C-alpha positions in Angstrom: -32.3 8.4 -3.6 -31.8 4.8 -4.7 -32.2 4.1 -8.4 -34.9 1.9 -9.7 -32.3 -0.6 -10.8 -31.0 -0.9 -7.2 -34.5 -1.4 -5.8 -35.2 -3.9 -8.5 -32.5 -6.2 -7.1 -34.3 -6.5 -3.7 -30.7 -6.5 -2.3 -31.2 -6.2 1.5 -31.4 -9.9 2.4 -29.2 -11.2 -0.4 -25.5 -11.9 -0.6 -23.4 -10.4 -3.4 -20.7 -12.3 -5.3 -18.1 -11.6 -7.9 -16.9 -15.2 -8.0 -19.2 -17.7 -9.7 -17.6 -20.6 -7.8 -18.9 -19.2 -4.5 -22.4 -18.3 -5.6 -25.2 -19.7 -3.5 -29.0 -19.8 -4.0 -30.6 -16.3 -4.3 -27.2 -14.5 -4.4 -26.7 -11.6 -6.8 -23.8 -12.2 -9.2 -21.9 -9.2 -10.6 -20.3 -10.0 -13.9 -17.3 -7.6 -13.6 -14.9 -6.9 -16.4 -11.4 -8.0 -15.2 -8.1 -7.0 -16.7 -7.7 -10.6 -18.0 -11.2 -12.1 -18.1 -14.8 -11.0 -18.2 -17.3 -12.1 -15.5 -19.8 -12.6 -18.3 -18.0 -15.9 -19.1 -19.3 -17.2 -15.7 -22.8 -15.9 -15.7 -24.4 -19.2 -16.8 -22.5 -21.0 -14.0 -23.8 -18.5 -11.5 -27.4 -18.9 -12.6 -27.1 -22.7 -12.6 -26.1 -22.4 -8.9 -29.3 -20.5 -8.2 -28.3 -16.9 -8.5 -31.3 -14.5 -8.2 -29.9 -12.1 -10.8 -26.8 -11.5 -12.9 -25.7 -7.9 -13.2 -24.0 -7.3 -16.5 -23.0 -4.5 -19.0 -23.7 -6.9 -21.9 -26.9 -6.5 -23.9 -29.3 -9.4 -23.4 -33.1 -9.9 -23.2 -32.9 -12.7 -20.6 -35.0 -11.7 -17.6 -32.4 -13.2 -15.2 -30.0 -10.4 -16.1 -30.0 -6.7 -15.1 -28.1 -4.5 -17.6 -26.1 -1.6 -16.3 -23.5 0.7 -17.9 -20.6 0.0 -15.6 -20.8 -3.1 -13.3 -18.0 -1.9 -11.0 -19.6 1.5 -10.4 -23.1 -0.1 -9.9 -21.7 -2.7 -7.5 -20.2 0.2 -5.4 -23.6 1.9 -5.3 -25.4 -1.3 -4.2 -22.8 -2.0 -1.6 -23.0 1.6 -0.3 -26.8 1.1 0.1 -26.5 -2.4 1.7 -23.6 -1.5 4.1 -24.7 2.0 4.9 -23.3 2.4 8.4 -19.6 3.3 8.1 -16.9 4.9 10.3 -17.1 8.7 10.6 -13.5 9.4 9.6 -12.3 7.4 6.6 -8.9 8.6 5.2 -7.4 7.2 1.9 -3.7 7.2 1.3 -2.3 6.7 -2.2 1.1 7.0 -3.8 3.7 4.5 -5.1 5.6 4.0 -1.8 4.8 4.6 1.8 1.1 3.8 1.9 1.4 0.9 4.4 3.7 2.9 6.7 1.4 6.0 6.8 -1.7 3.8 7.5 0.1 1.8 10.1 1.6 4.9 11.8 -1.9 6.5 11.9 -3.2 3.3 13.6 -0.3 3.3 16.1 -0.8 7.0 17.0 -4.5 6.6 17.7 -4.0 3.3 19.5 -1.5 4.9 21.8 -4.1 7.6 22.5 -6.6 4.8 23.3 -8.9 5.8 20.4 -10.5 3.0 18.4 -9.1 3.0 14.9 -8.2 0.8 12.0 -5.6 0.5 9.2 -6.6 -1.4 6.0 -4.1 -2.4 3.3 -1.3 -4.6 2.2 -0.5 -5.7 5.8 -4.1 -6.6 6.5 -6.9 -5.0 8.6 -5.6 -3.8 12.0 -8.3 -2.8 14.5 -8.2 -2.8 18.3 -5.8 -5.6 19.2 -6.7 -7.8 16.2 -5.4 -8.3 12.6 -7.4 -9.8 9.7 -5.3 -10.8 6.6 -6.3 -9.5 3.2 -5.0 -10.6 -0.3 -5.0 -7.2 -1.9 -3.7 -3.7 -1.0 -7.2 -2.4 -1.6 -9.7 -5.2 -1.1 -12.5 -5.8 -3.7 -15.6 -3.6 -3.7 -17.8 -6.0 -1.6 -15.1 -6.7 1.0 -14.2 -3.0 1.5 -17.8 -1.9 2.1 -18.5 -5.0 4.3 -15.4 -4.5 6.4 -16.0 -0.7 6.9 -19.5 -1.7 8.1 -18.0 -4.3 10.4 -15.6 -1.7 11.9 -18.5 0.7 12.5 -20.4 -2.0 14.3 -17.3 -2.6 16.4 -17.2 1.1 17.5 -14.3 2.0 15.2 -14.9 5.5 13.8 -11.4 6.3 12.5 -9.9 4.4 9.5 -6.9 4.9 7.3 -7.0 2.7 4.2 -4.5 2.2 1.3 -5.8 3.3 -2.1 -3.9 1.4 -4.7 -3.9 2.5 -8.4 -5.6 -0.7 -9.3 -8.2 -0.2 -6.7 -8.9 3.4 -7.8 -9.0 2.5 -11.5 -11.4 -0.4 -10.9 -13.8 1.8 -8.8 -13.2 -0.3 -5.7 -13.3 2.9 -3.6 -16.4 4.5 -5.2 -19.4 5.5 -3.0 -17.3 5.9 0.2 -17.5 9.2 2.0 -13.8 10.1 2.6 -12.8 12.7 5.2 -9.4 13.1 3.5 -7.0 11.8 0.9 -3.2 11.6 1.3 -0.7 11.5 -1.6 2.8 10.2 -0.6 4.9 10.2 -3.8 5.0 9.0 -7.4 7.5 6.8 -9.3 7.5 3.9 -11.7 5.5 0.8 -10.8 2.6 -1.3 -12.2 3.3 -0.4 -15.9 2.3 -4.0 -16.7 -1.3 -2.9 -15.8 -1.4 0.9 -16.5 0.8 0.7 -19.7 2.4 4.2 -19.1 3.2 6.6 -16.4 0.5 9.1 -17.5 -2.3 6.6 -17.0 -0.7 5.3 -13.7 -0.7 8.9 -12.4 -4.3 9.6 -13.6 -5.4 6.5 -11.5 -3.7 7.9 -8.4 -5.1 11.4 -9.0 -8.7 10.2 -9.3 -8.8 10.1 -5.5 -8.6 13.9 -5.6 -10.3 14.6 -9.0 -13.4 12.5 -8.4 -13.7 10.7 -5.1 -13.0 13.4 -2.5 -16.0 15.8 -2.0 -16.1 19.5 -1.4 -14.8 20.6 2.0 -12.9 17.3 2.6 -9.1 17.4 3.1 -6.0 16.6 1.1 -2.8 15.9 3.0 0.1 16.7 0.6 3.9 16.9 0.6 5.0 20.3 -0.8 8.4 18.8 -1.8 7.2 16.3 -4.5 6.8 17.3 -8.2 3.1 16.3 -8.2 2.2 18.8 -5.5 1.4 21.6 -7.9 -1.0 19.4 -10.0 -2.9 18.1 -6.9 -2.9 21.6 -5.4 -4.7 22.9 -8.5 -7.2 20.0 -8.5 -8.0 20.6 -4.8 -8.4 24.4 -5.2 -10.7 23.9 -8.1 -12.9 21.3 -6.3 -12.8 23.3 -3.0 -10.9 20.5 -1.1 -9.0 21.9 1.9 -5.2 21.4 1.9 -3.1 20.4 4.9 0.5 20.3 3.7 3.8 19.2 5.2 7.4 19.5 4.1 9.8 22.4 3.7 6.9 24.7 2.5 4.1 23.0 4.5 1.2 25.2 5.6 0.5 22.9 8.6 3.8 21.2 9.3 7.2 22.6 8.4 10.2 20.3 8.8 12.9 22.5 10.3 15.8 20.0 10.9 16.6 16.3 10.9 19.6 14.2 12.0 20.5 10.6 12.7 21.2 9.2 16.2 22.2 5.5 15.6 19.1 3.5 14.7 17.0 6.5 15.6 16.3 9.9 14.0 15.7 13.3 15.6 13.5 15.9 13.9 12.4 19.5 14.7 9.1 20.6 13.2 6.8 23.6 13.3 3.3 22.2 13.8 0.6 24.9 13.8 3.1 27.5 14.9 4.5 25.5 17.8 8.0 24.0 17.7 8.4 20.3 18.6 11.6 18.2 18.9 10.8 14.5 18.3 12.9 11.3 18.6 11.8 8.5 16.3 12.8 4.9 16.5 12.8 4.5 12.8 15.3 3.6 10.1 15.3 5.6 6.8 14.9 9.4 6.2 11.9 8.8 3.9 10.0 7.5 7.0 10.0 11.1 8.2 7.6 12.1 5.4 5.4 9.1 6.3 5.3 10.1 9.9 4.4 13.7 9.0 1.6 12.5 6.8 0.3 10.2 9.6 0.5 13.2 12.1 -1.8 15.2 9.8 -4.2 12.3 9.3 -4.3 11.8 13.0 -5.0 15.5 13.5 -8.2 15.1 11.5 -9.3 12.5 14.1 -7.7 14.1 17.2 -7.6 17.9 17.2 -4.8 18.0 19.8 -1.2 18.4 18.4 0.5 17.9 21.8 -1.3 14.5 22.4 -0.3 13.3 18.9 3.4 14.4 19.3 3.6 12.6 22.6 2.9 9.2 21.0 5.6 9.4 18.3 8.5 8.1 20.4 6.6 4.8 20.7 6.0 4.3 16.9 7.7 1.2 15.4 8.3 0.5 11.7 5.5 -1.5 10.0 6.3 -5.1 9.2 8.9 -5.3 6.4 9.2 -1.6 6.1 12.8 -0.7 6.9 12.6 -3.3 9.6 15.7 -3.9 11.8 15.9 -7.7 12.3 19.3 -8.0 14.0 23.0 -7.5 13.7 26.3 -9.4 13.2 29.2 -7.8 15.0 27.5 -4.3 14.9 26.5 -4.8 11.3 22.8 -4.3 11.0 20.5 -6.5 8.9 17.4 -4.7 7.6 14.4 -6.0 5.7 12.5 -3.7 3.4 9.6 -4.0 0.8 11.6 -1.9 -1.7 10.4 -3.5 -5.0 10.5 -0.4 -7.3 13.6 1.4 -8.7 12.9 4.5 -6.7 12.3 2.6 -3.4 15.5 0.5 -3.8 17.5 3.6 -4.5 16.1 5.5 -1.5 16.6 2.4 0.8 20.2 2.0 -0.2 21.0 5.7 0.0 19.3 6.3 3.4 20.9 3.2 5.0 24.4 4.4 3.9 23.6 7.9 5.3 22.1 6.8 8.6 24.8 4.2 9.5 27.7 5.8 7.6 28.6 2.4 6.1 28.6 0.5 2.8 25.4 -1.4 2.0 25.2 -4.9 0.7 21.9 -6.0 -0.9 19.9 -9.2 -1.6 17.1 -8.7 -4.1 15.2 -10.0 -7.2 12.2 -8.9 -9.2 8.7 -10.3 -9.4 7.6 -12.4 -12.4 4.5 -11.5 -14.5 4.9 -7.9 -13.5 6.5 -4.7 -14.9 9.6 -5.9 -16.8 10.8 -2.4 -17.5 12.0 -1.9 -13.9 14.4 -4.9 -13.9 17.3 -3.4 -15.7 16.8 -0.1 -13.8 16.9 -1.9 -10.4 20.0 -3.7 -11.4 21.6 -0.4 -12.4 20.6 1.2 -9.1 22.1 -1.6 -7.1 25.3 -1.3 -9.2 25.5 2.4 -8.4 24.6 2.4 -4.7 25.4 -1.1 -3.3 28.7 -2.7 -2.2 28.0 -6.5 -2.6 25.0 -7.5 -4.7 23.3 -10.9 -4.4 20.7 -11.5 -7.1 18.0 -14.0 -6.1 14.4 -15.1 -6.6 11.6 -12.8 -5.5 8.3 -14.2 -6.6 9.0 -15.5 -10.2 5.4 -16.7 -10.4 5.0 -18.3 -13.9 8.1 -16.8 -15.4 11.5 -18.5 -15.8 13.6 -17.3 -12.8 16.8 -17.3 -14.8 15.2 -15.1 -17.4 14.3 -12.5 -14.7 17.8 -12.6 -13.2 19.4 -12.1 -16.6 17.3 -8.9 -17.2 18.4 -7.5 -13.8 22.0 -8.5 -14.3 22.2 -6.4 -17.5 22.3 -3.4 -15.1 24.8 -4.9 -12.6 27.4 -7.2 -14.1 29.4 -7.5 -10.8 26.5 -9.2 -9.0 26.5 -12.7 -7.6 23.6 -15.0 -8.6 22.2 -17.4 -5.9 18.6 -18.3 -7.1 17.7 -20.0 -3.8 16.7 -16.9 -1.6 17.5 -18.7 1.7 21.0 -19.5 0.5 21.4 -16.0 -0.9 20.5 -14.5 2.6 22.9 -17.0 4.3 25.8 -16.1 1.9 25.1 -12.3 2.4 25.1 -12.6 6.2 28.2 -14.9 6.3 30.1 -12.4 4.1 28.9 -9.3 6.0 31.8 -7.1 7.2 31.8 -4.6 10.1 32.1 -1.7 7.7 28.8 -2.7 5.9 25.2 -3.4 6.6 22.8 -5.7 4.8 19.5 -4.8 3.0 17.2 -7.7 2.1 14.8 -6.0 -0.4 11.7 -6.7 -2.3 9.4 -8.9 -0.2 9.1 -7.1 3.1 6.0 -8.3 5.0 5.4 -11.3 2.6 5.6 -14.7 4.3 5.6 -16.7 1.0 7.3 -17.2 -2.3 5.6 -18.1 -5.6 7.8 -20.2 -7.9 6.3 -22.0 -10.9 2.9 -20.7 -9.6 3.4 -22.8 -6.5 3.1 -20.8 -3.2 5.3 -21.9 -0.3 6.0 -20.3 3.1 9.0 -18.0 3.2 10.0 -15.1 5.5 13.0 -12.9 5.0 12.8 -12.0 8.7 12.8 -15.6 10.0 15.6 -16.8 7.6 17.8 -13.8 8.6 17.3 -14.3 12.3 18.2 -18.0 11.9 21.5 -17.3 10.2 22.3 -14.4 12.5 22.3 -16.9 15.4 
């Protein structure tokens, strides 16, 4: 049943807006509370442009305003009513690392089985043979409902979308009927926004504690510390659990070993043994693949068919992506931009290739400053040669960021220009080492002094490898 407030908006033939600059005549403007600014500051501008109504949580007697308790939640309800038709299977994946890979692997598996599917997240919206770019890991409330409606109209009934902690905390995924939720892992990130690890974890867990409904599914890794917490939440809320890992109830990982750039695993999937060769770098990609297998199983109830596609899976853009080699020394680009991700990337490359690992990396400006020293310390422990450079300094002083990282790794070489840092690292790469270019992954830009310019780790690396 629609509430009186939703009916009052006469929303069916009106456009919604959360940006006063884009408001057109008869649009409904939602004055959302942002982390830095309130939408209420722009309500007058929206009305001057001809907005039909402004939805706000601020008390006012003006008849042009509709007052609600929580604008974000209300917007999700209105979007759910306006864009009612949505894909049948919508799976959300949350966690600090691995979200893009899981969503992308799910899309690749179903595409190889010739089943219409989509992946939504940091890398964009992948569907059929098309890609739409997005600015956020989890798009805003209006965009997410609109795009899910668009996919349904394009006969896509299977979707895996990334659920960021920001998106969950800001109610961007409310009023979506999820088939399942996946939890990858949990480590430090986004403390500039969430302030502490407890609040950051609570945001992630809200997928299971409030968004998933009774009889939906949770895809969980039994080997992570958070498994017991999520397991309790799911049992209490009657959410069915499909688990993977060493104690998985659906997939048990029996063995794993490296074979050059490839990896070979043996798994027990629903009491049947499978040997699988994967063309992927990094042992943590195994967990991402297992999560994607279980997500795919919810869409395709045929284990054999799913397993047969796995040899064709490629790494997602900028996720442990092999870009070339210099005299048998591999160059790999990875999005690792957190302490845990950088540590895992350095360790897994050393294990897989049995070589030392050189690293090029920096840290983003205007973001969690607490991870800078930690990432420097991790590079100091696990890397051979260290090249500190610009990531996206944004509005911060690049030298200041580098100094904070360098406190953790005094033996590093500073080359602020990222292109020159990559060139130097490739020129000095020895046959007993490989090179990791970390932090930006899929990004094809750099933001310096708040100016955005084109930059691709992959293209720069390939140029110097020639």
